[in-house]
C-alpha positions in Angstrom: -5.6 10.9 -8.5 -8.6 9.5 -6.7 -7.4 7.5 -3.7 -9.6 4.9 -2.3 -8.9 3.4 1.1 -9.5 -0.2 1.9 -9.1 -2.1 5.1 -8.9 -5.8 4.7 -8.5 -7.9 7.8 -7.2 -11.5 7.8 -7.0 -11.5 4.0 -4.9 -14.7 3.9 -3.9 -13.9 0.4 -0.6 -14.3 -1.4 1.4 -11.3 -0.6 4.5 -10.1 1.1 2.8 -9.8 4.5 1.2 -13.2 4.6 4.0 -14.8 6.8 3.4 -12.1 9.4 -0.4 -12.6 9.4 0.1 -16.4 9.8 1.8 -15.8 13.1 -0.8 -13.2 14.2 1.4 -10.1 13.6 -0.7 -7.2 12.4 0.3 -5.8 9.0 -0.5 -2.8 6.9 0.1 -2.5 3.2 0.2 0.7 1.1 -0.1 -0.1 -2.5 -1.3 1.3 -5.8 -2.1 -1.1 -8.7 -3.6 1.5 -11.0 -2.0 4.4 -12.8 -3.3 8.0 -12.9 -5.6 7.0 -15.8 -7.2 4.1 -13.9 -5.4 1.4 -15.9 -3.8 -1.6 -14.2 -0.1 -1.2 -13.6 1.5 -4.0 -15.7 4.7 -4.3 -13.6 2.9 -5.0 -10.3 4.6 -8.0 -8.7 7.1 -8.3 -11.5 10.9 -7.6 -11.7 9.9 -4.1 -12.8 8.0 -3.5 -9.5 10.5 -1.0 -8.1 10.5 2.4 -6.5 11.7 4.1 -9.7 8.7 2.7 -11.7 6.2 4.2 -9.2 5.0 7.7 -10.3 5.9 10.7 -8.2 2.2 11.4 -7.7 1.6 8.0 -6.3 4.7 8.2 -4.0 3.6 11.6 -2.8 0.0 10.3 -2.1 1.2 7.2 -0.3 3.7 9.2 1.7 0.9 11.5 2.8 -1.2 8.6 3.9 1.7 7.1 5.9 2.3 10.5 7.6 -1.4 10.8 8.5 -1.4 7.3 10.0 1.7 8.1 12.0 0.2 11.3 13.3 -3.1 9.5 14.1 -1.3 6.8 16.1 0.8 9.4 17.9 -2.2 11.4 19.0 -4.4 8.4 19.9 -2.1 6.3 22.1 
C-alpha cells in the first residue's frame, strides 16, 4: 500500500480531536480512508468504523508509523 503522510495544523474540522485543538492541546491522528485498491472505505465514521474492519495491512502500516514517531521523539528530546 502506498502511504502518504500529511501534516495538517489547526485544521478546525469536525473530528474526534477537535475539542483538544479548541483548547490548544496538540493532537495527532493516524487514519486511513482508502483501501488497498485506493477506493474510499465506506464505513469511515459509521457504526462499522471499528478495529476489526481495518485491514491487517493498514493496522501494520499505522503501527509502524506510530513506532517510528515514538522512536523519533525519544531520540530528539
